[in-house]
C-alpha positions in Angstrom: 51.0 37.9 102.6 50.0 35.3 99.9 52.2 34.0 97.2 52.4 35.9 93.9 50.5 34.2 91.1 52.1 33.7 87.7 50.4 35.6 84.8 49.0 32.8 82.7 49.2 34.7 79.4 52.9 35.4 80.0 53.6 31.8 81.0 52.2 30.7 77.6 54.3 33.2 75.6 57.6 33.5 77.4 60.1 31.4 79.4 63.3 32.2 81.3 66.5 30.3 80.3 69.0 29.0 82.8 71.2 32.0 82.3 68.3 34.4 82.9 67.4 35.4 79.4 63.7 35.8 78.6 62.8 34.0 75.4 59.8 34.3 73.2 58.5 32.5 70.1 58.2 34.2 66.8 55.0 35.4 65.3 52.9 34.1 62.4 53.8 30.4 62.6 50.6 28.5 62.9 47.8 30.5 61.3 47.1 29.8 57.6 50.1 27.6 57.4 49.5 26.0 54.1 49.8 29.2 52.2 53.2 30.1 53.6 56.4 29.0 52.0 58.7 26.6 53.7 61.3 29.3 54.2 58.9 31.5 56.1 57.8 28.7 58.3 61.4 27.8 59.0 62.3 31.4 59.9 59.4 31.7 62.3 60.0 28.3 63.8 62.7 29.2 66.4 62.8 31.2 69.6 64.4 34.6 70.1 65.6 36.5 73.2 63.9 39.7 74.2 65.7 42.9 73.4 64.7 45.3 76.2 66.1 44.7 79.7 63.2 46.7 81.2 60.6 44.7 79.4 62.3 41.4 80.3 62.3 42.5 84.0 58.6 43.0 83.9 58.1 39.6 82.2 60.2 37.9 84.9 58.0 39.6 87.5 54.8 38.3 85.8 56.3 34.8 85.7 56.5 34.7 89.4 59.2 37.1 90.4 62.2 35.1 89.2 65.5 36.9 90.0 68.3 36.8 87.4 
């Protein structure tokens, strides 16, 4: 049986922390950036953990079946 390939779209959008949390970036950060206020750009600058355990389990599976 061949190795499981990582889903390239998921790899670009999510990553798994050392403690096993799935982390994503926030949304409208880069498009039409000059029109947005500094506050909005700062708020969307960070990363946030996923809420749903079921969704994070499927993301971990798409990232290569990482167990955590």
